[in-house]
N, C-alpha and C positions, 0 to 999 in steps of 0.2 A: 737884647741878648737872649732873654728867656724864650722869645718866640723862635729864634734860630735853634736853640737847644730842643725845644718841643718838636719842631718839624724834623730836625735831625733824628730824634728818637723815633718818630713815625716812620721815617725813611728806613732806618736800620731795622725796625720791626718787620716791615714788609720785605725789604731786600734780603736780609739774612735768612728769613724763613723760606723765601722763594729759592734762594741759592741752595739751601740745604735740600729742598725737594728736588731741584734739578740734579744735584749730585747723587742723592739717594736713588732716584728712579733710574739714572743712567748706570749706576753700579749694578743694580738688579737687572736692568735691561741688557747690559753686556753679558751677564751670566745667562740670561734667557736666550740670547742669540747663540751663544756657544752650546747651550743645552738643546736647542732645536736641531743642531747637527747630530746630536747623539740620540735623541728620542723626540721626534716631532709630534708624536701623538699626545703629548702632555702639554701642548702649547697653551691651553686655557689656564692650567695651573701656574705656568710661568708668568702669564699676563697678570693674573690676580696678584701674585707676589710682587711683581715689578711695579704695580700701581700703588702699593701701600705707602711708600715714602712720600707720595704726593700730598698726603693729608696735612703735613706740617706747614706747607705753604698756605693751605686753607686756614689753618689756625692763625698764622701770622696776618692773613688778610682780614679775618674776622676781628682780631684784636685791633688792627689798623682802623677798620670801619667804626668799631665801637669807641675808639679814642678820638675820632675826628671832631666831635662836638666840644672837646675840652677847651678851657681857657688857657692858652699857651703863654699869655702875658704874666701869669702868676705860677703856672704849673710846668714851665719849660724844663727845669732840671729834673722834675719828677718824671716827665714824659721821656726824657732821655734815658733815665734809669729803667723805666718800664720797657721801652723799645729795645734797648740793648739786652735786657734780660730775656724777653720773649724771643727776640731774634736769635740770640746765641743758643738758647735751649732748643729751639726748633731746628737750627742749623745742624747741631751735633746729633740731635735725635734722628733727623732724617738720614744723615750719613750712616750712622750706626745701624739704623733700621734697614737701609739698603744693603748693608753688608750681611746682616742676618738673613734677609730675603735671598740674596745671591747664594749663600750657602745652602739654603733650603731648595732653591732651584736646581743646583747641582746634585743634591741628594735625590730629588725626584727624577732627574735625568738618568741617574745611575740605577733606578729601579726601586728606590726605597719609598715607602709610604709616609712621607714627612710633611705633607702640606698643612695639615691641621696643627701639628706641633710647631711648625715654622710660623704660622700665623699667631700662635700664642706667644712665642718668643719675640716676634716682631711687635706685638702689642706692648711689651714691657717698655722699650724706649719711647714709644708713642705716648704712654701714660704721662711722662714728664712734660711733653709738649702740651698735653691737655692741662696739666697743672699750671704751667706757665700762662696759658690762655685764661684760665679761671682766676689766677692771681692778678693778671692785668685787668680783668673785668671787675674785680673786687676793690681795687684801689680807687 
């Protein structure tokens, strides 16, 4: 039973982080597509901001790789908790970061110089995904 819980934790860690990145990047990507119709000359800024939520999937993947060598026969419930924690934090962090980036993309399309500020605001939810990764590695 412990092994099942451990592998379930690993799966949730990877899957939830990846799902969050998929949602976050498409939220920002949809805004970028709309913004291109308004001001196509800023497409590089749109692309940079659209790519930011993809990092949470990478954090989930790193935590997954670093947890592969653990002994699930004794640490299964622990791995379930770690996996669920990292996965959920990365999921919500990526979605919210995508929303921040989408708002920044629309601001840029409207002629405002907000790329730097948007990147700073977008880094705030990402900080929690980084904390989740670090916590997973410390356990």
